[in-house]
C-alpha positions in Angstrom: -59.9 22.6 42.0 -56.3 23.7 42.7 -55.8 24.9 45.9 -54.8 28.4 46.0 -52.7 28.4 49.1 -48.9 28.2 49.0 -47.5 24.7 49.8 -50.9 23.3 49.7 -50.7 20.1 47.4 -52.1 20.3 43.6 -55.4 18.6 43.5 -54.6 17.8 39.5 -51.6 15.8 40.0 -52.3 12.3 40.8 -51.4 10.2 43.8 -48.5 8.5 42.3 -46.9 11.9 41.1 -47.7 13.4 44.7 -45.4 10.4 45.9 -42.7 11.0 43.3 -42.8 14.7 44.0 -42.2 14.3 47.5 -39.5 11.5 47.2 -37.7 13.6 44.9 -37.9 16.7 47.7 -36.0 14.5 49.9 -32.7 14.4 47.6 -30.4 17.1 47.0 -30.8 18.4 43.5 -27.6 18.4 41.2 -26.7 21.7 40.2 -25.1 22.3 36.9 -21.7 21.4 36.3 -20.7 24.8 35.3 -16.6 24.2 35.6 -17.1 21.1 32.6 -19.0 23.0 30.7 -17.0 26.2 30.7 -13.9 23.8 30.2 -15.4 22.3 27.2 -16.3 25.9 25.6 -13.0 27.3 26.2 -11.6 24.0 24.6 -13.6 24.5 21.7 -13.0 28.2 21.2 -9.6 28.2 21.3 -9.2 24.8 19.2 -7.2 23.1 21.7 -7.3 19.6 19.9 -6.1 21.3 16.6 -3.1 22.7 18.5 -2.2 19.5 19.9 -2.3 17.7 16.4 -0.3 20.3 14.8 2.2 20.0 17.7 2.5 16.4 16.7 2.9 16.9 13.3 5.7 19.6 13.7 7.4 17.3 16.4 7.8 14.4 13.4 9.0 16.9 10.8 11.9 18.2 12.5 14.2 18.9 9.8 17.0 16.7 10.9 14.7 13.8 10.3 13.6 14.7 6.6 15.0 12.8 3.5 14.3 13.6 0.4 14.9 11.6 -2.7 16.3 12.5 -5.6 14.2 10.7 -8.2 15.0 11.2 -11.4 18.7 11.6 -11.1 19.3 8.8 -8.1 17.5 5.6 -8.4 15.5 4.6 -5.4 16.2 1.0 -4.0 14.1 -1.3 -4.9 13.0 -4.4 -2.6 14.4 -7.6 -3.8 11.4 -9.3 -4.6 9.4 -6.2 -6.1 7.6 -7.8 -9.5 7.6 -4.9 -12.2 7.6 -4.4 -15.8 7.6 -8.1 -17.7 10.4 -9.4 -19.8 10.7 -12.4 -22.3 14.1 -13.6 -21.9 16.2 -15.0 -24.6 18.8 -17.5 -24.9 22.2 -15.6 -25.0 24.0 -18.3 -27.0 21.6 -18.4 -29.8 20.0 -15.2 -29.7 16.4 -17.1 -29.8 13.4 -16.7 -27.3 13.3 -19.1 -24.5 9.7 -19.4 -24.9 8.5 -22.8 -25.8 4.5 -21.3 -26.7 3.3 -23.6 -24.1 0.6 -21.3 -22.8 1.0 -22.0 -19.1 1.4 -18.4 -18.5 -1.8 -17.3 -20.0 -3.6 -20.1 -18.5 -2.1 -19.1 -14.8 -3.0 -15.1 -15.4 -6.2 -14.5 -13.4 -6.7 -11.6 -15.6 -6.3 -13.2 -19.1 -4.1 -10.7 -20.5 -1.4 -12.6 -22.1 -1.9 -13.9 -25.5 0.5 -16.4 -26.8 0.4 -17.3 -30.6 2.2 -20.1 -32.3 2.1 -22.6 -34.9 3.5 -25.9 -35.5 7.2 -26.4 -37.3 6.6 -29.3 -39.8 10.4 -30.0 -39.5 10.9 -30.4 -35.8 7.3 -31.1 -34.9 7.7 -28.4 -32.0 5.6 -25.4 -31.5 7.2 -21.8 -32.7 6.3 -18.8 -31.0 4.7 -16.1 -33.3 3.2 -13.7 -31.0 3.2 -13.2 -27.5 1.2 -9.9 -25.9 1.2 -8.7 -22.6 -1.5 -5.9 -21.4 0.3 -4.2 -18.7 -2.6 -2.1 -18.1 -4.8 -4.7 -16.5 -1.8 -6.5 -14.7 -2.0 -6.9 -11.1 1.7 -8.4 -11.1 1.2 -11.5 -8.7 3.9 -13.2 -10.3 1.6 -16.7 -11.2 2.6 -16.4 -14.7 6.5 -16.1 -14.0 5.9 -19.3 -11.4 4.0 -21.1 -14.2 6.8 -20.7 -17.1 8.6 -24.0 -17.3 11.8 -22.8 -19.0 12.2 -19.4 -17.1 11.2 -17.2 -20.2 8.7 -14.8 -18.5 10.0 -12.6 -15.8 8.7 -9.9 -13.7 11.8 -7.2 -13.5 12.4 -4.9 -11.0 11.7 -2.0 -13.3 9.1 0.3 -12.3 8.7 3.5 -15.1 5.8 1.9 -17.2 3.8 5.3 -17.6 2.3 5.8 -21.6 0.1 8.3 -22.5 -1.9 6.0 -24.7 -3.8 2.9 -23.5 -2.3 1.0 -26.5 1.4 1.9 -25.1 0.4 -0.1 -22.5 0.1 -3.7 -24.8 3.5 -4.9 -25.2 4.2 -7.0 -28.0 6.8 -9.8 -28.6 9.8 -7.3 -29.6 9.1 -4.8 -26.9 9.1 -7.8 -24.1 12.3 -9.0 -25.6 13.9 -6.1 -25.3 12.6 -5.4 -22.1 11.7 -2.0 -20.4 14.3 0.7 -21.1 14.2 3.2 -18.3 14.8 7.0 -19.4 18.2 8.2 -17.6 17.8 12.1 -16.5 21.0 14.3 -16.3 21.4 17.6 -15.5 
């Protein structure tokens, strides 16, 4: 039965519990850390982290450091090694395509988006290019087709405006590839 006297040990506790209680009484009990808790509450209430981030943002957006490109009127600088819209090059002397229909570009393409059509000319016993289609909607512009071409016929230009309203507009045929991309010029 529990003792009713103040300070008398409780009989319901075991011997080990009484020993642990006695050992805890010897050490000072830490007081609640009210200062740190109060600082954290005030920090959250006044959104200190938000204001620090906002000040960092406005520091880097100083109006003297802002640069705006007037895109449609002025063309941006493109990196020298940028690979954009494809083009089939033609021989300037004869006006014929440089493509010999070897199909190496189609074999090198990891996306299988190039289709080369050809037929053999009986007189010269050479392949003659009949169709050439290039699906720019699936192209990742890796340049493997350009590297595989032995005659430097296929080239990825620096033109980047290839947006169309339909998916069919992204499939370029031989004539569109030979004339190359024609970026729109904007004037005021």
